[in-house]
C-alpha positions, 0 to 999 in steps of 0.5 A: 736164443730161442728157436724161432717158432717158440718166440713171442711177436713182441720177442720177434720185433726186440730181434728185428729192431737189432738186426739179430734177426730179420723177418725173412729168417723167421718167415723161412723157419716158419715155412719149413715147420709147417711142411714137417707138421702139415700133414698131422696137424691140418691147421691150414687149408692155404699157405701162400709162400711166395707171397709170404717171402715178398712181404718178409723181404719188404718188412726187412728192408724197412727195418734196415732203414729204421721205418718199421710200419708197426710194432708187428712189422714183419710178424707173421700172421695167419687168417682164418679161411672165413676173412677174406684176403687178396691174395688167397682164396677164402672158402669159408671152409665149405664145398658150397663156395665154388672157386668162382666164389671164392676171391675176397677183398682183404677183411678190415682186419686183413688190411689193417694188418697189411697196413702195419706191415704184419706177413699174411702167409696162410688160411687156417681151417675151420668147420662148414661155414664157422657153425660147430665147435670141432674142425672138421669139414668136407673140404678140409678133413680134420684139424688135429690138437698139438698137444695130443693128435688124438684130440680136437683143438676145438672149433671153429677157430681150430685151425687158427689155435692149432697153429699158434699152439704149433709154433706156426707164427706167434699170431693169428686171427680168428672169429667167435660167433658162440665161442669160436675163439675162446673154446679152441684157445682153451682146447690148445692151451693158447689165449683167445680174445673176443672183443665187444661186438663192433670193436673190431670192424668186420665184413663181410661179416659171414653167415652169423652176422650178428652174432660173429666177432673178429679178434686175436689169438696168441701165446701171449696177452702182450702179442694180443694187445699189439694186434687189438691195437691194429685190427681196431681201427676203423673201416666204413664198410662195417656198419655195426662197427663201435666208434673208434676207441684210441686206447692203446691195449698194449701200454695199458696193460702196464697200468695197475689193476686197482680193487678188481670185483670179480664173480666166480661162475663154476657153472654160470647158474647152468644145470651143466657142471664142468669136469672136476679137473676144471672146477679145480683149476678154477679154484686155484686161479681164483686164489691167484687173482686174490693175491694179486688184490682182487675181491673174488665171491661166489655169484652167477650172472643173470639171464644166461639159460635164457641167452642159450635159448635165445642162441639156439633161436638165431643160430639155427635161423642163421643157417637157414638163411645161409642154406637158402642163400646157396641153392643147390649147393646147399646139399653139400653142407656138413651133416651137423650143419644140414640139421640146423638148417632144418631146425631153423626152417622149422621157427615160427615166423615170430620166433626171431623178433621174440629172441631179439627182444628177449635178448635186450632183456637179458642185457640189461639184467647183466649190465645191472649185474656188472655195476656190481663186478668188474670181471666174471671168471668162468670156465670156457667149456664143461670138457678138456679137449675130446677125442676126435670123433667125439660128437659135441653137437649132441652133447651138448647141442651148442657152446654151453658157457661161451654163447651168452657173451655173443648175445650180449656183446661182452669182451672175453677171454680164454686163459691157459690155466694149467695141465690136466692129468691127461698132459691137455690144457685146460682154459678159464674164462674172463668175462667183462662187461660191455665195452670194458675191453681193456680191464679184461685184456690188463687182467688176462696179463696180470694173470698170465704174467703170475702163472705163465703159458703154455708155450708152444706143442712139440711132443706129440708129432711124433705119436702115431694116432689110428685115426684115418689120415687127413682128407685135405687136398693141400693147396699151395702157391709155391 
């Protein structure tokens, strides 16, 4: 039998059904592994040990009685710390959220997971209000990449990605306002899926409300699809939620993909080129899709630059709105978030309405493009995972290859495309037409079946780095 922390959710459930493993054994092993790795990795800002064990015992009883609630009953799932949880604080990675303000009810996705019997065991780290693509904050310190502790796992769902990559649970909930699921998934060698806007109900929507999506992070596409089946169920708290789609995303993975039309876009028509190793991986991946019967041709989707410009306006405008809502506490924000706040405060009054109108024009052009193609294959980010301390907010100022999907609500995924020469993961991005989540998941699964996944990072934890120790003051209930 494989080590427990290497197993997918699908494998674990198979063992639960045959009683060769119990949810209690899995949670106990997870908690012990977290204890061993917490100081170096810093993926969690809160761990609820006592509650996790209680949930696992309840699940064990259901499996013994033949009354499992779902295909994720007893599976440990971590929650990004900008999603509400009844039994754990929610601080959005920020000193600006005081203890008096940090108790939130379960967000819709968390509530659905509890209804399904999943074990909600901990909150993962993020930068201050999920505003950037590295995971460090004045509150929680620095989160490290499990494949090399001297590098970032990306952000803002960096704690979630690092946890899954390090074998600290097979599944995590992340959020994505401009690339915050896909970039850390790429940097950490896991699978990350940003659904269509509104596909997964989301409340409260947080600082970057009109851009934020909730989605699964996992090592296998099959596990992510299982999670989508649960978290995409309706919740009346989200006014933006799409009508319920009863698609069984996991079952759909087994249906064939016919005549898939793929636009290969190495730079999305932008003047920022990806690193040579990423470009080479993209070409290899395109050949794999062709060998599976897809028709692949070079084509850049329109309006990506326009979407980046719109993203810059809306991101800074939302940052200014956030700071105004925090009052005096805004002085505690991360310096890079304060810079966004100031940029937002300088925007002309009409600028935001103009950006929203231009977004509709961009969406029309991209919708027309997707009448000719089923998917776009492109990089997730121009670089490999940077070293800790490298300022990704200045170079580039925003994520480059991901925000257009948030602006237009498109389903998009980050897939592992092999290791770079330095051993760090390379990710590639698959983007689908509006609301066609199933095709992105199916194509992702077919690609992963053909190429494999990165597995669990093990070796770096014996590596000593010259970086300062985390400033996290780890909180624990037991």
